[in-house]
C-alpha positions in Angstrom: 8.2 -13.7 -19.2 5.7 -11.2 -19.4 2.9 -10.2 -21.9 1.1 -7.0 -22.7 -2.3 -6.5 -22.9 -3.6 -3.3 -24.4 -6.9 -2.2 -22.2 -10.0 -1.9 -24.5 -13.3 -0.8 -22.7 -16.3 -0.2 -24.8 -17.4 3.6 -25.4 -20.9 4.5 -23.7 -20.7 7.3 -26.1 -20.1 10.3 -24.1 -19.9 13.4 -25.5 -16.1 13.8 -23.5 -15.1 17.5 -25.0 -18.1 18.5 -23.4 -16.6 17.7 -20.3 -13.5 19.6 -20.8 -11.0 16.5 -21.7 -9.3 15.0 -24.9 -9.5 11.7 -26.5 -6.6 10.0 -25.0 -8.0 11.0 -21.3 -11.6 9.8 -22.2 -10.0 6.6 -23.0 -7.8 6.0 -19.6 -11.0 7.0 -17.7 -13.0 4.2 -19.3 -10.0 1.9 -19.1 -10.7 2.6 -15.0 -14.3 1.7 -15.2 -15.0 5.7 -14.9 -17.7 5.6 -17.2 -20.7 8.2 -16.5 -20.8 12.1 -17.1 -21.5 11.9 -13.4 -18.3 9.5 -12.1 -16.3 11.7 -14.5 -17.1 14.8 -13.2 -16.4 14.0 -9.5 -12.9 12.0 -10.6 -11.8 14.8 -12.2 -13.1 17.5 -9.2 -12.3 15.4 -6.3 -14.6 17.0 -3.3 -14.7 16.7 0.4 -18.5 17.1 -0.3 -18.2 13.8 -1.9 -16.7 11.4 1.0 -19.7 9.2 2.3 -21.4 9.9 5.7 -19.7 8.0 8.7 -23.2 7.2 9.7 -23.4 4.5 7.2 -21.3 2.4 8.9 -22.8 -0.6 10.7 -22.7 0.0 14.8 -20.8 3.6 14.0 -24.2 5.3 16.3 -24.3 2.5 19.1 -20.1 3.0 19.2 -20.4 6.6 19.5 -22.9 6.4 21.8 -20.8 3.9 24.3 -17.7 6.3 23.8 -19.9 9.3 24.7 -21.8 7.4 28.0 -17.8 7.1 29.1 -16.9 10.3 28.5 -19.5 12.1 30.3 -18.9 9.3 33.3 -15.2 10.4 32.9 -14.2 6.8 32.7 -10.5 5.9 31.5 -10.7 5.0 27.4 -7.6 3.3 26.3 -6.8 2.6 22.3 -5.0 -0.3 21.5 -3.8 -0.1 18.2 -1.5 -1.8 16.1 2.4 -1.7 14.9 2.1 -0.7 11.0 1.8 3.0 9.9 -2.2 2.8 9.1 -2.2 1.2 13.1 -0.4 4.1 14.3 -1.9 7.0 12.6 -5.3 5.4 13.7 -4.2 5.2 17.2 -3.1 9.2 16.6 -6.8 10.0 15.0 -8.5 8.3 18.3 -5.9 9.6 20.8 -6.1 13.0 19.7 -9.6 12.8 18.6 -10.8 11.9 22.3 -8.5 14.1 23.9 -9.8 17.1 21.4 -13.4 16.8 23.0 -12.7 15.9 26.6 -11.5 12.1 26.8 -9.4 10.2 29.4 -7.6 8.4 27.3 -4.6 6.2 26.6 -2.6 4.1 24.4 -1.6 1.2 23.9 0.7 -0.6 21.0 1.2 -4.4 20.6 5.4 -5.3 20.1 5.8 -6.9 17.2 8.2 -9.6 18.7 7.0 -9.5 22.3 3.2 -9.6 21.6 2.3 -9.8 18.0 -0.6 -8.4 16.0 -3.7 -7.2 17.8 -5.1 -7.2 21.3 -4.4 -9.9 23.5 -4.7 -10.6 26.9 -1.6 -9.0 28.5 -2.9 -5.6 27.1 -6.2 -6.3 28.8 -4.9 -7.2 32.1 -2.7 -4.3 31.6 -5.9 -1.7 30.9 -7.9 -3.8 33.7 -5.2 -2.7 36.2 -5.1 0.6 35.1 -9.1 1.2 35.7 -9.7 1.2 32.2 -13.8 0.8 31.4 -13.1 0.9 27.8 -11.4 -0.4 24.9 -11.2 1.0 21.6 -9.1 -1.0 19.2 -7.9 0.6 15.8 -6.6 -1.7 12.6 -7.2 -4.3 14.4 -9.7 -6.6 16.5 -12.4 -8.2 14.1 -10.0 -11.4 14.4 -9.5 -11.2 18.0 -12.8 -13.3 19.5 -11.0 -15.0 22.2 -9.8 -11.6 23.9 -12.6 -9.5 23.3 -14.3 -12.4 25.3 -12.0 -11.6 27.7 -12.3 -8.2 28.2 -15.8 -8.1 28.6 -15.8 -10.6 31.0 -14.1 -7.8 33.2 -16.6 -5.7 32.6 -14.7 -3.4 30.1 -16.7 -2.3 27.2 -15.1 -2.9 23.9 -15.3 -1.3 20.8 -13.8 -2.9 17.6 -12.9 -0.5 14.8 -11.0 -2.8 11.7 -11.4 -3.1 8.3 -9.5 -6.3 7.5 -11.2 -9.3 6.5 -13.9 -10.9 8.7 -13.2 -14.5 9.8 -15.5 -16.8 8.7 -16.7 -20.6 9.3 -18.0 -23.2 6.9 -21.4 -24.2 8.8 -23.7 -26.4 7.3 -22.0 -26.1 4.1 -22.5 -22.3 4.5 -19.6 -19.4 5.0 -20.4 -17.8 8.5 -18.7 -14.4 9.7 -17.4 -15.0 13.2 -17.8 -12.0 14.4 -16.3 -10.4 18.1 -19.2 -10.3 21.1 -18.0 -6.9 21.3 -20.3 -3.8 22.6 -19.6 -2.7 19.3 -18.0 -3.3 16.0 -17.5 -1.0 13.0 -15.8 -2.8 9.7 -16.9 -2.1 6.4 -16.0 -5.6 5.6 -19.1 -7.1 7.7 -21.4 -8.6 5.8 -24.1 -6.7 7.3 -22.9 -3.1 6.6 -24.4 -1.5 4.1 -21.2 1.0 3.6 -21.0 2.0 0.3 -17.0 1.6 -0.3 -15.4 -1.8 1.4 -12.0 -0.3 0.9 -11.4 1.6 3.2 -8.5 1.4 5.5 -7.9 1.6 9.7 -6.8 4.9 9.6 -10.2 5.8 7.7 -12.2 3.7 10.0 -10.8 5.9 12.8 -11.1 9.0 11.2 -14.7 8.5 10.4 -15.8 7.8 14.5 -14.2 10.7 15.1 -15.9 13.1 12.6 -19.0 11.5 13.6 -18.3 12.8 17.6 -16.7 16.2 16.4 -20.2 16.4 14.6 -22.6 15.4 17.8 -20.1 17.7 20.1 -20.1 21.0 17.6 -16.8 20.4 17.0 -15.6 22.9 13.7 -15.3 20.9 10.6 -12.6 22.7 9.2 -10.8 22.0 12.2 -11.1 18.2 11.9 -10.1 18.3 8.3 -6.8 20.0 8.7 -6.1 18.4 11.8 -6.6 14.8 11.0 -7.1 14.6 6.9 -3.6 13.9 6.3 -3.0 11.4 8.9 -5.9 9.7 7.2 -4.1 10.1 3.5 -0.8 8.8 4.6 -2.7 5.8 6.3 -4.5 5.3 2.7 -1.6 5.6 0.6 0.5 3.1 3.1 -1.5 0.6 4.0 -2.1 0.1 -0.3 -5.7 0.8 -0.7 -7.3 1.5 -4.2 -6.9 5.4 -4.8 -10.5 5.5 -5.8 -14.2 6.2 -4.8 -13.7 8.3 -1.5 -9.7 7.1 -1.1 -9.0 9.3 -3.8 -10.8 12.1 -2.2 -8.9 11.8 0.7 -5.6 11.2 -0.7 -5.9 14.2 -3.0 -7.7 16.9 0.0 -5.0 15.4 2.3 -2.1 15.8 0.3 -3.2 19.5 -0.1 -3.3 20.0 3.6 -0.2 18.2 4.3 1.8 20.6 2.0 0.1 23.4 4.5 0.3 21.9 7.6 1.3 23.2 10.9 1.6 19.6 12.3 4.8 19.5 14.4 5.2 15.9 14.3 4.6 15.5 10.6 6.6 18.7 9.7 9.4 17.5 11.4 9.3 14.1 9.9 9.3 16.0 6.7 12.2 18.1 7.3 14.0 15.0 8.8 13.6 13.5 5.1 14.5 16.7 3.1 11.8 16.6 1.4 10.0 19.6 -0.2 6.6 20.8 1.2 5.0 21.6 -2.2 6.4 18.7 -3.6 4.9 16.1 -1.6 2.7 13.5 -3.2 1.7 9.8 -2.9 5.6 8.8 -3.7 6.8 10.5 -0.6 4.3 9.0 1.1 4.2 5.6 0.4 8.1 5.4 -0.2 9.6 7.9 2.2 7.6 9.2 5.1 5.4 5.7 5.6 8.5 3.4 5.6 9.6 5.8 8.3 7.2 5.7 10.0 6.7 2.2 10.2 10.5 1.7 10.8 9.8 2.3 14.3 7.4 -0.6 14.5 9.8 -3.1 12.9 13.0 -2.9 14.8 11.7 -0.8 18.5 8.0 0.0 19.3 5.2 1.8 17.3 4.9 3.9 20.2 8.1 6.1 19.2 6.6 6.8 16.2 3.4 7.9 18.0 4.9 10.4 20.5 6.6 11.9 17.6 3.8 12.8 16.4 1.8 13.8 20.1 5.3 16.0 21.0 4.8 19.9 21.2 8.4 21.0 21.0 9.6 20.8 17.6 13.5 20.9 18.4 12.7 17.2 20.4 10.4 16.5 17.4 13.0 16.6 15.0 15.0 14.8 17.3 13.0 12.1 16.8 12.2 12.4 13.7 16.5 11.9 12.9 15.8 9.1 15.0 13.4 7.4 12.9 15.5 7.9 9.8 18.6 6.3 11.3 16.1 3.6 11.8 14.9 3.2 8.5 17.9 3.5 7.2 19.1 0.1 9.7 15.7 -1.6 8.4 16.7 -0.9 5.0 20.0 -2.8 5.1 18.6 -6.0 7.1 15.8 -6.2 4.2 18.4 -6.2 1.6 20.7 -8.7 3.6 17.4 -10.9 3.8 16.2 -10.8 0.5 19.6 -12.1 -0.7 19.9 -14.6 1.6 16.1 -16.2 0.7 16.7 -15.4 -3.0 19.7 -17.5 -3.2 17.9 -20.1 -1.4 15.2 -20.5 -3.8 17.8 -20.6 -6.5 19.7 -23.0 -4.9 17.2 -25.5 -4.0 15.2 -25.3 -7.4 12.3 -23.8 -5.5 10.7 -22.0 -8.9 10.7 -25.4 -10.6 9.1 -27.3 -7.5 5.9 -24.7 -6.0 4.1 -22.3 -7.3 3.4 -20.6 -4.3 6.8 -19.9 -2.2 7.3 -20.2 1.2 10.7 -20.2 2.3 11.6 -20.5 6.1 14.5 -19.0 7.2 16.4 -19.2 10.8 17.6 -16.2 12.1 16.4 -13.4 10.0 14.5 -10.1 11.8 11.0 -10.7 12.1 9.9 -7.5 11.1 11.3 -7.0 7.9 9.8 -10.6 6.5 6.9 -9.0 4.5 8.7 -6.4 2.6 11.4 -9.4 1.8 8.0 -11.3 0.7 6.9 -8.3 -1.3 10.2 -8.4 -3.3 10.6 -12.0 -3.9 7.3 -11.5 -5.0 7.9 -9.4 -7.5 11.0 -11.0 -9.1 9.3 -13.9 -9.7 5.3 -13.1 -9.9 4.8 -15.3 -8.2 2.9 -16.0 -4.3 5.3 -16.0 -1.5 5.9 -16.4 1.7 8.9 -15.3 4.1 8.9 -17.2 7.4 12.2 -17.2 10.2 12.0 -18.5 13.8 10.0 -16.2 16.8 10.5 -17.4 20.1 8.8 -21.2 20.3 7.4 -20.8 16.6 8.1 -20.0 13.1 6.4 -16.8 11.8 6.2 -14.9 8.9 4.4 -12.4 6.3 3.2 -13.5 2.5 2.5 -11.4 -0.8 0.3 -11.9 -3.4 -0.7 -12.0 -7.2 -3.9 -10.7 -8.2 -4.7 -14.2 -9.6 -4.5 -16.0 -6.1 -6.1 -14.8 -2.9 -3.7 -15.8 -0.5 -6.5 -15.6 2.7 -8.8 -17.6 1.0 -6.3 -20.1 0.2 -4.8 -20.2 2.8 -7.7 -20.4 5.0 -8.1 -23.9 3.1 -4.9 -25.0 5.3 -5.7 -23.7 8.4 -5.2 -26.7 10.5 -1.4 -26.6 10.6 -1.3 -22.9 11.3 -1.5 -21.5 15.0 -2.3 -18.0 14.1 -3.2 -16.7 10.5 -5.3 -13.1 9.1 -5.0 -11.1 6.2 -7.0 -10.2 2.5 -6.6 -10.9 -0.7 -2.8 -10.1 -1.4 -1.2 -10.2 1.6 -1.1 -12.6 5.2 0.4 -12.8 8.4 1.1 -16.2 10.0 2.6 -18.5 12.5 3.0 -22.1 13.0 5.4 -24.8 15.0 8.1 -25.7 12.6 7.1 -28.9 12.3 4.0 -28.3 11.0 5.3 -26.6 8.1 6.5 -29.3 5.7 2.6 -30.2 5.5 1.3 -27.0 5.6 3.7 -26.6 2.1 2.6 -29.9 0.9 -1.0 -28.8 1.7 -1.0 -25.6 -0.1 0.9 -27.4 -2.8 -2.1 -29.7 -3.0 -4.7 -26.8 -3.3 -3.3 -24.7 -5.3 -5.0 -24.4 -8.8 -3.0 -22.0 -10.3 -2.0 -22.0 -14.2 1.3 -21.2 -16.3 -0.6 -18.8 -17.6 -1.2 -17.5 -13.6 2.4 -16.8 -13.7 3.5 -14.7 -16.4 3.8 -11.4 -15.3 0.6 -8.8 -17.0 1.3 -5.5 -17.6 -1.8 -3.7 -18.9 -1.6 -0.5 -21.2 -3.8 2.2 -21.9 -3.5 2.4 -25.4 -0.5 3.3 -28.3 1.3 7.0 -28.5 3.4 7.5 -31.1 5.6 10.4 -30.0 4.5 12.7 -32.3 1.5 13.1 -30.3 3.2 13.5 -27.0 2.9 17.5 -25.5 3.2 19.6 -22.7 -0.6 19.7 -22.5 -1.6 16.3 -22.6 1.3 15.4 -19.6 -0.6 18.2 -17.8 -3.9 16.5 -18.5 -2.5 13.0 -17.5 -1.0 15.2 -14.1 -5.1 16.3 -13.3 -6.0 12.2 -12.8 -3.7 12.2 -9.9 -3.2 11.0 -7.2 -1.6 8.1 -9.1 -1.1 4.6 -6.6 -3.2 1.2 -6.4 -6.3 1.3 -8.3 -5.6 4.6 -10.5 -1.9 3.6 -11.7 -0.5 6.3 -13.9 -1.2 5.8 -16.9 0.9 3.3 -19.1 1.5 3.9 -23.1 3.0 1.6 -25.9 5.5 2.7 -28.3 6.8 0.6 -31.1 9.7 0.8 -33.3 12.0 3.2 -31.2 15.4 3.5 -32.5 18.3 4.0 -29.8 20.5 6.7 -31.1 22.2 7.4 -28.0 22.5 5.9 -24.6 24.2 6.4 -21.2 24.9 4.2 -18.4 24.7 6.2 -14.8 24.4 5.8 -11.2 27.4 3.9 -9.2 25.8 0.5 -9.6 25.2 1.1 -13.4 21.9 0.6 -13.4 20.2 3.8 -14.7 20.1 4.0 -18.4 19.0 7.3 -20.3 19.0 7.0 -24.0 17.8 9.3 -26.7 14.6 7.1 -28.7 13.2 8.5 -32.0 10.3 7.7 -34.5 9.6 9.7 -37.5 12.4 12.3 -36.6 10.8 13.1 -33.2 13.4 12.5 -30.4 12.6 11.9 -26.5 15.0 11.3 -23.8 14.1 7.4 -22.5 15.3 6.6 -18.7 15.3 3.1 -17.6 16.3 1.6 -14.3 17.9 -1.8 -14.8 21.1 -3.4 -14.6 23.1 -2.4 -17.5 24.8 -5.5 -18.0 21.0 -7.4 -18.5 20.0 -4.3 -20.7 23.3 -4.7 -23.1 23.1 -8.5 -23.2 19.3 -8.2 -24.5 20.3 -6.0 -27.1 23.3 -8.0 -28.2 21.2 -11.3 -28.0 19.2 -9.8 -31.0 21.6 -6.9 -32.6 25.2 -8.7 -32.0 27.7 -7.2 -29.6 29.5 -5.1 -31.9 26.1 -3.1 -32.5 26.1 -2.5 -28.9 29.6 -1.4 -28.6 29.1 0.9 -31.2 25.9 2.5 -29.6 27.7 3.0 -26.2 30.9 4.6 -28.2 28.4 7.1 -29.9 28.2 5.6 -33.2 24.5 5.8 -35.0 23.0 2.5 -34.3 20.3 0.1 -36.1 18.6 -1.1 -32.4 15.3 -0.9 -32.6 12.7 -1.2 -29.3 8.9 -1.1 -28.1 8.5 0.3 -24.9 6.0 0.5 -22.0 6.0 4.1 -20.6 4.4 6.9 -18.6 5.3 10.2 -19.4 7.1 12.2 -17.2 8.4 16.1 -16.4 12.3 16.2 -15.7 12.8 19.1 -13.6 16.2 20.4 -13.6 18.0 24.0 -12.8 14.8 25.6 -13.7 13.9 23.5 -17.1 11.5 21.3 -17.7 11.4 18.6 -20.3 9.0 15.7 -21.2 11.0 12.3 -21.1 9.4 8.4 -21.0 9.9 6.7 -18.1 10.5 2.9 -19.3 8.6 0.3 -17.4 9.2 -2.2 -19.8 10.9 -2.9 -23.4 11.2 -5.8 -25.6 13.1 -6.2 -28.7 11.2 -4.6 -31.8 9.4 -7.6 -33.4 8.6 -10.0 -30.4 5.9 -10.9 -29.9 3.7 -10.5 -26.6 1.0 -8.1 -26.8 -2.5 -8.9 -26.7 -5.8 -7.0 -27.1 -8.2 -6.6 -24.3 
């Protein structure tokens, strides 16, 4: 079940025409809380000059002075990263950045299964044996108080760079942050950090640190951007950060530089994935390049992806990139199989009727793909979802949430059952003894306060758009609002009473539907990705099987639907046409639209 909401933000009365935009674009911007002339100009013209200064991050100066001191003494520095895209790219940025200014630097990335997440005693011992005097974490460390204490006790300086939520405890009735006693801690989520935009990823935190060090060392700013901005953009998209404020600038400008990049590792990855460089956009970062990088950390070692980016021989880099692509295909198969197992268990055990938060354990799954499976379960059922499997002497898993449920806060209330736990509002990672699982599920059930309405999927529409108002100019104006992603989704429009004039079922799985939609004698092609049986059964339930069969056989139909859609350009054989990418639909007459 789902509900459609029409966004209806108040108009502050801006003369939008003098800004060179039309009323549709103006309404879209207002719907995204971009409601001053200055904000509109900055949004429409993302510029590197609008990036926040790195010095605004708490401990930036302190961390830089510590690092520069170790550089001056020619001490060994080790970066300890993480095994996801954000962790790999932030490790690369720090490693290459410090090497550029003469650092004696090495890196280590924990193995997902053998080491688990983040800096730990084993990695610290290895660094100590190697004579390392300074450890810099990236995309981890803010929750590693004990590990940091251990490293500091060995005489190793620790600089934490992270972007995750700071762990908190209740003391005297108040929330108190538990920040590691490191030499310096850079994390915009700290209460004492006045950085104006908190929603940056680990790669961007690393990017800011190198930016400041390069500024001190007099390294050319253009060289800095060309080398590292594409990596910061990839990290931002793949860690699903909101594409607003400076993230919009980072991704927009990063993609431009990526299209022209001479970076051997990135170019090898692009070639192995068969991507045309001029076409690269957020989709390619989030759904092709990112998962390929991620595959090494999921099934092998994330160091393999990092080695690709550090490779100086293109032919070797291309071979490494192809190996990563093969790993990603393997990961996709594992994910598909695991999803089917978990989905069947949910249905067989009737978990949807028993729990509003789905916490599902299944023995023998590859723990590296549990987060992806949890995300797919969440998408299918619109429930906060956790998928767990066995890992050595514990069970481990990942959770993905819905907007209405702050997973980090809610699961923190049941931490006594967990061995380890970390994350943020929309996602988490956790481990616990198997014998604690039932008690953990029971405690989560008792403490959640989700309503039936919370569990209804909500689709937000920027406005109604009759087909007669669609034009190539409007599509081009909308494209100027890209890059689209979390926090700046592609504008969705609603259209009612569209007659289906023709319908073709395509694809080997019969899940690509192409139809001609008509309204007031204006026709456009609509495309929908859905199991054709599901779509046809919905039509037949209202219009009858005979009418649907007539439509499939090419006869004129009297079938009408309402749709939520994105405007899209279909480029084929040199021709460019507008098509409606259908995101949701209903039979005309159904009631599920609410004005907001």
